[in-house]
C-alpha positions as CSV (number, residue, x, y, z in Angstrom):
1,M,4.6,6.9,-35.1
2,T,7.6,8.9,-34.5
3,P,10.7,7.7,-32.8
4,R,10.3,10.1,-29.7
5,R,6.2,8.5,-29.6
6,R,7.8,5.1,-29.6
7,W,9.8,6.0,-26.9
8,I,7.2,8.3,-24.4
9,D,4.9,5.0,-25.2
10,A,7.7,2.3,-23.9
11,R,8.7,4.5,-21.0
12,T,5.4,5.0,-20.0
13,D,4.6,1.3,-19.8
14,E,8.0,0.8,-18.1
15,L,6.5,3.4,-15.5
16,E,3.2,2.2,-15.1
17,A,4.5,-1.1,-14.7
18,E,6.7,-0.1,-12.0
19,L,4.1,1.8,-9.9
20,A,1.6,-0.9,-10.1
21,S,3.8,-3.0,-8.0
22,A,4.1,-0.2,-5.5
23,G,-0.1,-0.3,-5.6
24,V,-0.2,3.2,-7.3
25,S,-2.1,4.0,-10.2
26,L,-2.0,7.1,-11.9
27,P,-3.7,8.3,-15.6
28,R,-1.2,7.3,-18.5
29,R,-1.3,11.1,-19.9
30,E,0.1,12.3,-16.3
31,L,2.7,9.8,-16.3
32,Q,3.7,10.6,-19.8
33,S,3.5,14.4,-19.0
34,I,6.3,13.7,-15.8
35,L,8.8,11.8,-18.2
36,A,8.5,14.6,-20.8
37,S,9.3,17.0,-18.2
38,R,12.2,14.8,-16.3
39,V,13.9,14.8,-20.1
40,S,13.2,18.6,-20.4
41,D,15.3,19.2,-17.0
42,V,18.0,16.1,-17.9
43,A,18.3,18.5,-21.1
44,A,19.0,21.5,-19.7
45,Q,21.1,20.3,-16.7
46,M,23.3,18.4,-18.7
47,R,23.0,21.2,-21.9
48,V,22.3,18.3,-24.5
49,T,19.2,17.7,-26.9
50,E,16.2,16.4,-25.8
51,P,16.9,12.9,-27.8
52,T,20.5,12.4,-26.1
53,A,18.4,13.4,-23.0
54,R,16.5,10.6,-23.5
55,K,18.9,8.1,-23.3
56,Y,19.8,9.0,-19.7
57,L,16.0,7.5,-18.5
58,T,17.3,4.1,-18.3
59,P,15.3,1.3,-16.6
60,E,16.8,2.4,-13.2
61,A,16.0,5.9,-13.7
62,I,12.3,4.9,-14.5
63,G,12.5,3.1,-11.0
64,S,13.9,6.1,-9.0
65,I,10.9,8.2,-10.7
66,A,8.1,5.4,-9.9
67,R,10.0,5.2,-6.1
68,S,9.5,9.3,-5.8
69,I,5.4,8.8,-7.2
70,A,4.9,6.6,-4.9
71,A,6.4,8.3,-2.0
72,H,4.6,11.3,-2.5
73,H,1.3,9.1,-3.2
74,V,1.3,7.6,0.3
75,A,2.4,10.9,2.0
76,G,-0.8,12.4,0.1
77,E,-2.5,9.6,1.6
78,E,-1.3,10.4,5.2
79,E,-2.1,14.4,4.7
80,T,-5.6,13.9,3.5
81,T,-6.8,11.0,6.2
82,P,-6.8,11.9,10.3
83,D,-4.3,11.6,12.6
84,L,-4.9,7.9,13.5
85,L,-3.7,8.6,17.1
86,T,-6.6,11.9,17.7
87,A,-9.4,10.7,15.5
88,P,-12.1,10.0,17.7
89,R,-12.2,6.5,18.7
90,S,-15.5,5.6,17.8
91,C,-15.5,1.8,16.3
92,R,-15.4,-0.9,19.2
93,T,-13.2,-3.2,17.2
94,P,-13.3,-7.2,18.9
95,L,-9.8,-7.6,20.2
96,A,-10.1,-10.6,18.4
97,A,-10.2,-8.8,15.2
98,V,-7.0,-6.5,16.4
99,G,-5.1,-9.4,17.2
100,T,-6.0,-10.4,13.3
101,M,-5.1,-6.7,12.0
102,I,-1.7,-7.2,13.6
103,A,-0.8,-10.5,12.4
104,G,-2.3,-9.5,8.8
105,L,0.0,-6.2,8.6
106,T,3.0,-8.7,10.1
107,E,2.2,-10.7,6.6
108,C,2.1,-7.5,4.9
109,L,5.7,-6.4,6.1
110,K,7.0,-10.1,5.0
111,L,5.6,-9.5,1.5
112,D,6.9,-5.7,1.2
113,V,10.6,-7.1,2.3
114,S,10.7,-9.7,-0.5
115,A,9.2,-7.5,-2.8
116,H,12.0,-4.8,-1.8
117,D,9.1,-2.0,-1.4
118,T,10.8,0.1,0.7
119,V,7.5,2.6,0.6
120,R,5.3,0.2,1.4
121,H,7.1,-1.0,4.2
122,A,7.5,2.2,5.7
123,H,3.4,3.1,5.5
124,T,2.3,-1.0,6.9
125,S,5.1,-0.1,9.6
126,A,3.9,3.1,10.3
127,V,0.1,1.6,10.7
128,L,1.3,-1.2,12.6
129,S,2.8,1.3,15.2
130,I,-0.1,3.3,15.4
131,T,-2.2,-0.3,16.0
132,G,0.7,-1.2,18.9
133,A,0.0,2.8,20.4
134,L,-3.9,2.4,20.9
135,L,-3.5,-1.3,22.7
136,R,-1.2,0.2,24.8
137,E,-3.2,3.1,26.0
138,H,-6.4,0.4,25.8
139,D,-7.3,0.2,30.0
140,R,-10.4,-2.2,29.7
141,P,-9.0,-5.2,29.2
142,D,-12.1,-7.0,30.6
143,A,-13.9,-5.1,28.0
144,G,-13.0,-7.6,24.8
145,F,-12.9,-4.8,22.7
146,L,-10.2,-1.9,21.5
147,E,-11.9,1.6,21.0
148,T,-10.3,2.7,17.5
149,P,-10.7,5.4,14.9
150,P,-13.1,4.1,11.8
151,A,-10.2,5.4,9.3
152,L,-7.5,2.8,11.1
153,L,-9.6,0.1,10.1
154,I,-10.6,1.2,6.7
155,R,-6.5,2.1,6.3
156,V,-5.5,-1.7,7.2
157,G,-8.5,-3.0,4.8
158,H,-6.3,-0.9,2.1
159,I,-3.0,-2.4,2.9
160,F,-4.8,-5.7,3.1
161,D,-6.5,-5.2,-0.6
162,T,-3.0,-3.9,-2.0
163,A,-1.1,-7.1,-0.7
164,A,-3.9,-9.5,-1.9
165,A,-4.0,-7.4,-5.4
166,S,0.0,-8.2,-5.5
167,V,0.3,-11.8,-4.6
168,T,-2.2,-12.5,-6.8
169,D,-0.6,-10.8,-9.7
170,G,2.6,-12.9,-8.7
171,A,4.9,-11.1,-6.1
172,P,7.4,-12.7,-4.4
173,L,6.1,-14.6,-1.3
174,P,7.8,-14.3,2.0
175,A,11.1,-16.6,2.2
176,G,10.4,-20.0,3.2
177,A,6.8,-19.8,2.3
178,D,5.2,-22.9,-0.2
179,E,3.9,-21.6,-3.3
180,S,0.6,-23.6,-2.8
181,L,-0.1,-20.8,-0.1
182,R,-0.3,-17.7,-2.6
183,A,-4.2,-18.2,-3.6
184,P,-5.2,-18.7,0.1
185,L,-3.1,-15.7,1.3
186,A,-4.7,-13.7,-1.0
187,A,-8.2,-14.4,-0.5
188,R,-8.3,-14.1,2.9
189,L,-6.7,-10.8,2.6
190,G,-9.1,-9.7,0.9
191,V,-12.4,-11.4,2.9
192,D,-10.2,-9.3,6.2
193,A,-10.1,-6.2,4.3
194,E,-13.7,-6.1,3.5
195,L,-14.7,-7.4,7.5
196,L,-12.6,-4.5,8.0
197,R,-14.5,-2.2,6.3
198,H,-17.9,-3.4,7.8
199,L,-16.4,-3.1,11.2
200,A,-15.7,0.6,10.5
201,D,-19.6,0.8,9.4
202,T,-20.7,-0.6,13.0
203,K,-22.3,1.3,15.5
204,P,-22.1,0.5,19.1
205,G,-25.4,-1.3,19.8
206,D,-25.2,-3.0,16.0
207,P,-25.2,-6.4,15.6
208,P,-21.7,-8.0,16.0
209,R,-19.6,-8.6,13.1
210,P,-18.1,-12.3,11.9
211,T,-14.8,-12.4,13.5
212,L,-11.7,-12.2,11.5
213,R,-9.8,-15.0,10.5
214,A,-5.8,-14.8,9.5
215,V,-3.8,-17.2,6.9
216,R,-0.2,-17.6,7.9
217,T,2.8,-17.7,5.7
């Protein structure tokens, strides 16, 4: 194996790990292409050879590349899903489930802070803000449910799934949380994500779904 191949394989491993911690997965070949392009850019800007340019792609630089990719990934997800404030609110979500959604998103924010994941934190904060806005617009307090876009439930479920995977993989828990809470927290986030997907598929008149339950740290 050539020095260049060893270098690209090692840096790709690092970039994959950084992206995985942000809940992003891309084909290895695509990551290698990104790294090769970055090396060429650095070499051209600094007027050095590519072997010299590779020395400037330190772990800190790899982390910066990963954050940029993750930010574009989140932006892409936002562009391909409907505006959650204007999308049709065809799902009648029990208010108890809405409360658990908010509690779960709050726990995910704590996990994002513990992991120093600013990209995921911004995305989760935006979804929590949208949920709050829908509640403020709620004009039927006696109905027992909130009319929500199914896409909101699906997106919150995705956030829960990502957080559950991170917790299972050993991501730092919020400050003061006991390690014994790791497994139940991951399990409950996973269960709640699945129930949210069921709620997103529920139509008016369908039998009620089980109420979501929260695990607090």
